[in-house]
Phi, psi and omega in degrees: 000123178277143180234128178235126172280120178273322173210184182285351182241000181227134183238143174251130175259120180258123178265167173310323178227114180086183179205161177236170181225126173259125184248123181293139169240163178305326180236032175152227175213164172242153181242111181273108183070158186214012179073184183293153172302138186098359178254009184308305187296321184292323181294313178296324180296316180294333187253007179304143182092351180276340183118196180271146171290111179262321185223149173233113183259117177265130184273327181193161192279044169261136189296340176278357173255333181237355188307319185266002181308306184300313181297320182290312183302320177308311181297320198237348182079007179295149176268152177256129176245132184201128175286154177308324185288345184285343181229000000 
């Protein structure tokens, strides 16, 4: 998984298909989209050292954007946020 610093507070995680963004929060970070199911451990390993995953924001209902959300939430206690229009 390729990780790119976009700014001091935003990192982009590039998957074989698509990407996700880790955004620093005052008490951890939020993940905007999260890749396919099965990528949970790779995502958490890639973001080690940022602090706790607090929120997962889903932008829309494609599986490459929300697939890992349930597993990440279960592993970390992060809450999942998605607008009704996302699905």
